C-alpha positions in Angstrom: -128.5 80.1 -82.4 -125.5 78.6 -81.5 -125.4 77.6 -77.9 -122.2 76.7 -75.9 -121.3 75.4 -72.3 -119.3 77.3 -69.6 -115.5 77.8 -70.7 -113.6 75.1 -68.8 -109.6 75.3 -68.1 -108.0 72.2 -69.7 -104.9 70.5 -69.4 -102.0 72.1 -71.9 -98.5 72.3 -72.3 -97.0 76.0 -71.6 -98.0 78.0 -68.8 -94.8 79.6 -67.3 -96.8 82.1 -65.2 -98.0 79.4 -63.4 -94.5 77.8 -63.1 -93.0 80.8 -62.2 -95.7 81.4 -59.2 -95.2 78.1 -57.7 -90.9 77.5 -58.2 -89.7 81.4 -58.8 -87.3 82.4 -61.3 -88.3 85.0 -64.1 -89.3 84.2 -67.5 -85.6 84.1 -68.8 -84.5 82.0 -66.6 -86.8 79.1 -67.5 -86.2 76.0 -70.0 -89.9 75.4 -71.4 -89.8 72.2 -72.7 -93.3 71.4 -72.0 -94.8 72.5 -75.5 -94.1 70.7 -79.0 -93.4 74.1 -80.8 -90.2 74.4 -82.4 -87.6 76.4 -80.6 -85.7 77.8 -83.3 -88.5 79.6 -85.3 -88.8 80.7 -88.6 -86.9 83.9 -89.1 -89.6 86.4 -91.0 -87.5 89.7 -91.0 -89.3 92.8 -91.2 -93.0 93.1 -91.8 -94.1 95.9 -93.9 -95.5 99.0 -92.0 -98.8 98.6 -94.2 -99.7 94.8 -93.1 -100.0 96.7 -89.5 -101.6 99.9 -90.5 -104.2 98.8 -93.2 -107.0 96.3 -93.2 -105.9 93.0 -94.7 -107.0 92.7 -98.3 -108.2 90.1 -100.8 -104.7 90.0 -102.6 -103.0 89.2 -99.2 -105.0 86.5 -98.5 -104.9 85.4 -102.1 -101.2 85.7 -101.9 -101.3 83.2 -98.6 -103.9 80.5 -99.7 -101.8 80.2 -103.2 -98.4 79.7 -101.2 -100.4 77.1 -98.6 -101.8 74.9 -101.8 -98.1 74.9 -103.3 -96.5 73.9 -100.0 -98.9 71.3 -98.7 -99.8 69.8 -102.5 -103.6 70.8 -102.1 -105.6 69.4 -105.0 -107.1 71.9 -107.0 -110.7 70.9 -106.3 -110.1 71.5 -102.4 -110.6 74.7 -100.8 -108.5 76.3 -98.0 -109.8 78.5 -95.3 -107.0 80.6 -93.1 -108.4 81.3 -89.7 -106.8 82.8 -86.5 -105.3 79.4 -85.6 -106.1 76.0 -85.6 -108.0 76.3 -82.2 -110.2 78.8 -83.4 -110.9 76.3 -86.3 -111.5 73.1 -83.4 -114.0 75.3 -81.6 -116.1 76.3 -84.7 -116.3 73.3 -87.0 -118.7 71.8 -84.6 -121.5 73.8 -85.6 -121.1 72.7 -88.9 -122.3 69.4 -88.0 -125.7 68.4 -87.8 -125.6 64.7 -86.4 -124.9 64.0 -82.6 -121.5 62.3 -81.7 -118.2 62.3 -82.6 -115.5 59.4 -82.4 -112.4 60.6 -80.9 -109.7 58.0 -79.9 -107.5 58.8 -76.9 -105.2 59.7 -75.5 -104.9 62.4 -77.9 -105.5 66.6 -77.7 -108.3 67.3 -75.6 -109.6 70.7 -77.1 -111.2 68.2 -80.0 -113.9 66.8 -77.3 -114.3 70.0 -75.3 -115.0 71.8 -78.7 -118.0 69.2 -79.4 -118.9 68.8 -75.7 -119.4 72.2 -75.4 -122.2 72.5 -78.4 -123.7 69.4 -76.6 -122.7 67.1 -79.6 -120.1 64.5 -78.3 -121.6 61.5 -77.4 -119.6 58.3 -76.5 -116.1 59.1 -78.0 -114.9 55.3 -78.0 -117.9 54.2 -80.6 -116.8 54.3 -83.8 -120.1 54.1 -85.2 -120.5 57.6 -84.5 -121.0 60.1 -87.7 -117.8 62.5 -86.9 -114.6 60.9 -86.5 -111.6 63.1 -85.4 -107.9 62.1 -85.8 -104.8 63.9 -84.7 -102.1 62.9 -87.3 -99.6 62.3 -85.8 -101.0 61.7 -82.3 -100.3 63.9 -79.5 -98.8 62.7 -77.2 -97.9 59.4 -78.5 -97.2 60.1 -82.5 -99.6 57.7 -83.9 -99.9 57.9 -87.5 -103.5 57.0 -88.7 -103.8 55.2 -92.2 -105.6 56.6 -94.7 -108.3 53.8 -94.5 -109.6 56.1 -91.7 -112.0 57.6 -94.0 -114.6 56.2 -94.1 -118.8 56.6 -95.4 -119.7 58.9 -92.5 -120.8 62.4 -92.4 -117.6 64.1 -91.4 -113.6 63.0 -91.0 -111.6 65.6 -89.4 -107.5 64.9 -89.5 -105.1 67.5 -87.3 -102.1 67.5 -89.1 -100.7 70.4 -86.7 -97.6 68.2 -86.1 -97.3 66.6 -89.7 -94.9 69.0 -91.3 -92.2 67.2 -89.9 -93.4 64.1 -91.9 -94.8 65.8 -95.3 -94.6 62.4 -97.0 -97.4 61.1 -94.4 -100.0 63.7 -94.8 -103.7 63.0 -96.0 -103.8 66.0 -97.7 -104.7 63.9 -100.7 -107.8 62.6 -98.7 -109.5 65.7 -99.0 -110.9 65.6 -102.7 -113.4 63.6 -101.0 -116.8 65.1 -99.7 -116.6 65.0 -95.7 -113.0 65.0 -95.0 -111.1 68.2 -93.3 -107.4 68.6 -92.4 -106.1 71.2 -90.3 -102.7 72.7 -90.8 -101.2 75.3 -88.7 -97.8 77.4 -88.6 -97.3 77.3 -84.7 -95.7 74.0 -84.1 -92.8 73.3 -87.1 -92.5 77.1 -87.9 -92.5 77.8 -84.4 -94.6 80.9 -84.3 -97.4 80.3 -82.1 -98.5 83.7 -81.5 -99.0 84.2 -85.2 -102.1 82.1 -84.6 -102.6 81.0 -88.1 -104.2 77.9 -89.2 -106.4 76.2 -92.3 -109.2 73.9 -92.8 -108.7 72.2 -96.1 -111.8 70.0 -98.1 -114.5 70.4 -100.2 -116.1 73.8 -100.9 -119.5 72.0 -99.7 -117.7 70.6 -96.5 -116.6 73.8 -95.3 -119.7 75.5 -96.5 -120.7 78.2 -93.4 -117.2 78.5 -91.9 -116.0 81.3 -93.4 -119.4 83.1 -92.0 -118.4 82.0 -88.6 -114.9 83.4 -88.9 -116.3 86.6 -89.9 -114.5 89.5 -92.1 -110.8 89.8 -91.9 -110.0 86.6 -89.7 -106.6 86.8 -90.2 -104.2 89.6 -89.7 -102.1 91.5 -91.8 -98.9 90.8 -90.6 -100.0 86.9 -90.3 -101.0 87.0 -93.5 -97.5 88.4 -94.8 -95.6 86.0 -92.5 -97.4 83.2 -93.5 -96.8 83.6 -97.4 -93.1 84.2 -96.9 -92.8 81.3 -94.5 -95.0 78.7 -96.7 -92.7 79.5 -99.7 -89.8 79.0 -98.1 -88.9 75.5 -99.0 -85.2 75.5 -98.0 -85.6 76.5 -94.4 -88.5 73.6 -94.1 -86.1 70.9 -95.4 -83.1 72.1 -93.3 -85.6 72.2 -90.1 -86.7 68.8 -90.7 -82.8 67.4 -90.7 -82.2 69.2 -87.5 -85.3 68.1 -85.7 -84.5 64.7 -86.2 -80.9 65.2 -85.2 -82.4 67.1 -82.2 -84.9 64.3 -81.2 -82.1 61.6 -81.3 -80.2 63.7 -79.3 -82.8 63.9 -76.7 -83.8 60.0 -77.1 -80.3 59.3 -75.8 -80.3 61.3 -73.2 -83.2 60.2 -71.6 -83.0 56.4 -72.6 -79.4 56.4 -71.0 -81.1 57.7 -67.6 -83.6 54.8 -67.4 -86.6 56.2 -69.6 -88.1 54.2 -72.4 -89.7 55.7 -75.6 -93.8 55.7 -75.7 -93.7 57.8 -79.0 -93.8 61.3 -80.6 -92.7 63.4 -83.2 -89.5 65.5 -84.0 -90.8 68.0 -82.5 -91.7 66.3 -78.7 -91.0 63.1 -77.4 -93.1 61.4 -74.7 -91.4 58.6 -72.4 -92.5 56.2 -69.9 -90.6 56.9 -66.9 -90.5 53.5 -64.7 -90.0 55.4 -61.0 -93.1 57.7 -61.9 -93.6 61.0 -63.8 -94.3 63.6 -61.1 -91.2 63.3 -59.3 -89.4 63.7 -62.5 -91.5 66.7 -63.4 -90.8 68.2 -59.9 -87.1 67.7 -59.8 -86.9 69.7 -63.3 -89.2 72.5 -62.2 -87.3 72.9 -59.2 -84.4 73.8 -61.5 -86.6 75.8 -64.0 -86.9 73.7 -66.6 -90.8 73.0 -67.7 -91.8 69.3 -68.7 -95.2 68.3 -69.5 -97.0 65.5 -67.5 -100.9 63.8 -67.8 -103.5 63.5 -65.8 -104.4 60.2 -67.0 -101.2 58.6 -66.8 -98.6 58.2 -63.5 -95.5 57.5 -65.8 -95.8 59.2 -69.2 -93.8 62.5 -69.4 -93.4 64.4 -72.6 -90.3 66.6 -73.6 -90.0 69.2 -76.3 -86.7 70.2 -77.6 -84.1 72.7 -75.8 -83.4 75.9 -77.9 -79.6 76.1 -77.6 -76.5 74.4 -76.3 -76.8 76.6 -73.1 -80.5 74.5 -72.8 -79.0 71.2 -73.5 -76.3 71.5 -70.7 -79.1 72.6 -68.0 -81.2 69.6 -69.2 -78.2 67.1 -69.0 -76.9 68.5 -65.9 -80.4 68.4 -64.0 -81.0 64.9 -65.1 
């Protein structure tokens, strides 16, 4: 029997509803820079009517998995399981873990520790001798890249590559040929399709054993199957997007550094800065001008910026700063 603790609200980016309640304005008045989601989403076109009206069939899932295998260069012996978002995988994988304790280097995305804690299987996250290790690669919010040597002789190594499609050459997908390694991939960040809720667990069949049963039948919607397969086969869009994101993050760095910020790290989807005067004052100043950024409960100086969507938003940010 699976038991879980109470659902607790955790710190995340986004949350425009709460920002509007506090600072006013309509949703269209705001520039949301609080997430690491690509603001120029993949243009998926017209979804076939049958994707909405019929139950997802085996062929649609196989088409998606084949596209994912090609795009991420997944080894032939490795299994790919699609799910309704990486978040759903983060919450379910701890149910497959037999041994107590997970090492999760901080600071990082807080849902991993929360998922293990909800199952009563967290332990001391700072202890590297725990049987499960979790790494976000590149890390959120500092952009740290982890070497392949993070995979050791232990029960399970989880590598969350939600932000790694900006640096595909740095992916650890080849490590999934080893038992006990799971890599997460998702369509929410690089493709800008966070509302699609489509993620993947990639690992050896014995490592992922039981996950499909936990997800249940038809875990991915028909529209998500169709859009995901189309996006993963559009390598030209992916390459052009990587070039644009590098250009835009350089522009963001120039803008913030010229006003006294210092770079902590990040990816080409988000940048985290040290603001010596205190991040809360800057966060508040921008929010009063309907620009939402991200600050963290564990730092008085770190502030994270996503990318503006268009030239109008760039001008608004520059003016506000």
